[in-house]
C-alpha positions in Angstrom: 37.8 28.0 5.1 39.3 29.0 1.8 42.6 27.2 1.2 44.8 30.3 1.8 43.0 30.9 5.2 44.4 27.7 6.8 47.6 28.2 9.1 47.1 31.8 9.6 45.9 31.9 13.3 46.2 30.1 16.7 42.8 29.9 18.2 42.2 29.9 22.1 41.3 26.8 24.0 37.9 25.3 23.5 37.1 27.5 20.3 36.5 24.2 18.3 35.2 20.8 19.4 37.8 18.1 19.6 37.7 14.2 19.8 34.5 14.0 17.5 34.0 14.0 13.9 35.5 16.6 11.4 34.4 17.8 7.9 36.9 20.1 6.2 39.6 20.7 8.7 41.1 18.9 11.8 41.8 20.7 14.9 45.3 20.3 16.4 45.8 21.1 20.0 48.9 22.6 21.3 50.0 21.6 24.8 48.6 24.8 26.4 45.2 24.0 24.8 45.4 26.4 22.0 44.2 25.2 18.7 45.3 25.1 15.0 42.9 24.2 12.1 44.7 22.0 9.5 43.2 21.0 6.2 42.3 17.4 5.8 44.0 15.6 2.9 42.4 12.2 1.7 44.8 9.5 1.0 44.7 7.4 -2.2 42.6 4.6 -0.7 39.8 7.2 -0.1 39.2 5.8 3.3 41.8 7.5 5.3 43.1 11.0 5.4 45.8 13.1 7.2 46.0 16.5 8.6 48.3 18.7 6.7 50.7 21.5 7.6 52.7 23.6 5.2 55.0 25.6 7.3 56.1 28.2 4.7 52.4 29.1 4.2 51.7 29.9 7.7 51.3 33.5 9.0 54.3 34.9 10.9 52.3 34.5 14.2 51.7 30.8 13.7 55.2 30.2 12.6 56.5 32.1 15.8 54.3 29.8 17.9 55.7 26.8 16.5 59.0 27.8 16.5 58.9 28.8 20.2 57.1 25.7 21.2 59.8 23.5 19.5 62.6 25.6 21.0 61.3 25.3 24.5 61.1 21.4 24.2 64.7 21.1 22.8 66.3 23.9 24.9 67.1 21.5 27.9 69.3 19.5 25.4 71.7 22.5 25.4 71.9 22.7 21.5 74.8 24.3 19.8 73.6 24.4 16.3 70.5 23.6 14.4 70.4 21.6 11.1 67.4 22.0 9.0 65.9 19.6 6.2 64.6 20.8 2.9 62.4 22.0 2.0 59.8 23.1 4.4 62.1 22.2 7.4 64.4 25.0 6.7 61.7 27.6 7.5 61.1 26.1 10.8 64.7 25.4 11.6 65.9 28.9 11.0 63.0 30.3 13.2 63.9 27.8 16.0 67.7 28.6 15.8 66.7 32.2 16.4 64.3 31.3 19.2 67.4 29.6 20.8 69.6 32.4 20.6 71.8 31.3 17.6 73.0 33.6 15.1 72.8 31.0 12.2 71.8 27.5 11.4 72.9 24.9 9.0 70.7 24.2 6.0 71.0 20.7 4.3 69.7 20.9 0.7 68.9 19.0 -2.6 70.6 21.3 -5.0 74.1 20.2 -5.8 76.6 22.9 -6.0 79.8 22.2 -8.0 81.9 22.3 -4.8 79.8 19.4 -3.1 81.0 15.9 -2.6 78.6 12.9 -3.8 80.0 10.9 -0.6 78.5 13.6 1.5 74.9 12.9 0.2 72.2 10.3 0.5 68.9 9.5 -1.6 65.8 11.3 -0.2 62.0 10.8 -0.8 59.1 12.4 0.8 55.5 11.5 1.5 54.4 14.6 -0.3 56.5 14.1 -3.2 56.8 10.2 -3.5 57.6 10.1 -7.4 60.6 12.6 -7.2 63.9 11.0 -6.6 66.3 13.6 -5.0 69.6 13.5 -3.0 69.9 15.3 0.0 73.5 17.2 0.4 75.5 19.0 3.1 77.8 21.7 2.0 81.3 20.5 3.1 82.1 24.2 4.2 79.4 23.7 7.0 81.0 20.7 8.5 83.1 22.6 11.1 79.9 24.1 12.4 78.6 20.7 13.2 81.6 18.6 14.1 81.9 17.9 17.9 78.8 20.1 18.6 75.4 19.2 20.1 73.1 19.0 16.9 69.4 19.3 16.6 68.0 18.1 13.3 64.7 19.9 12.5 62.0 19.0 9.8 58.6 20.5 9.5 56.6 17.4 9.7 57.6 13.8 10.4 55.3 11.5 8.7 56.5 8.2 7.2 60.1 8.8 8.7 61.8 8.6 5.2 63.2 12.3 5.3 64.4 12.4 8.8 66.1 9.2 8.5 67.9 10.4 5.3 69.0 13.3 7.3 70.3 11.0 10.1 72.1 9.0 7.3 73.8 12.1 5.8 74.9 13.3 9.2 76.2 9.8 10.2 78.4 9.8 7.0 79.8 12.9 8.4 80.5 11.6 11.8 77.7 13.4 13.4 75.0 12.2 15.8 72.2 14.8 16.5 71.1 14.9 20.3 67.6 15.6 19.4 65.1 15.5 16.3 62.4 18.0 16.4 59.3 18.8 14.3 56.2 21.1 14.4 53.8 18.1 13.8 54.3 14.4 14.3 52.0 13.0 11.8 50.5 9.7 12.7 52.7 6.9 14.4 54.2 5.5 11.0 57.5 7.2 11.4 58.2 5.2 14.7 59.0 1.9 12.9 61.5 3.6 10.4 63.2 5.6 13.1 63.6 2.6 15.4 65.0 0.5 12.6 67.6 3.4 12.2 68.6 3.0 15.7 66.9 2.5 18.9 67.8 5.6 20.5 66.0 7.7 18.0 62.4 7.5 19.3 63.2 8.8 22.7 65.2 11.5 21.1 62.2 12.8 18.7 60.1 15.7 19.9 57.1 17.6 18.3 54.9 20.7 19.1 51.7 18.5 18.6 50.6 15.3 17.1 48.0 14.1 14.5 46.5 10.9 13.8 45.5 9.1 10.5 41.8 9.9 10.1 39.2 7.4 9.1 36.1 8.1 6.9 32.9 7.7 8.9 29.6 6.5 7.2 28.4 10.0 7.0 31.4 10.9 4.8 33.3 12.8 7.8 36.5 11.9 9.2 37.4 10.8 12.8 40.4 9.7 14.5 40.7 6.0 15.4 39.9 4.7 19.1 43.2 5.1 21.0 
């Protein structure tokens, strides 16, 4: 597939083989059996790789499918307001809020406006931009939308857990504890340790539309998931 062809369509159940070895793409399986092809990104050690999802490059049909799937998972939590993490989490959070029937959502951001307050910010890092040191902010004018409400904190992908924990820390500084954390993709299990350290309640409160493993290189130069 050409790089721009990824994330453009949801394939019917059984279109591609799963559970074996993969070459240029990994086949993620949604709960209803439908499939989404994701490019494989090789990690620095050359022996492991991850399946990649870039939500703001997906077709509208794929974004709609992922947003609907996540909205259905968090709908039972009776969410009052959705908060989204930058950058790619904002695309998904807005779509999920619409699926829940909300007329707006609350975006967190990394761009400091002059009326923002430094005490309402935390350090932020990401697995996709590990060398960039940023801060995560909330617009103080948005706090009344969150205070005393049932909040869902949304990101596109939860991988190392660093970004989602930064979001939790920022909301905690505002006196807000989300009732659920949501993502389109839960990437490997590495996030679990960091979230558990942030609080024993967070693992149970985290949901995703689908999960992907860390892939291992085979002797033939292909990729496979480790044994369960």
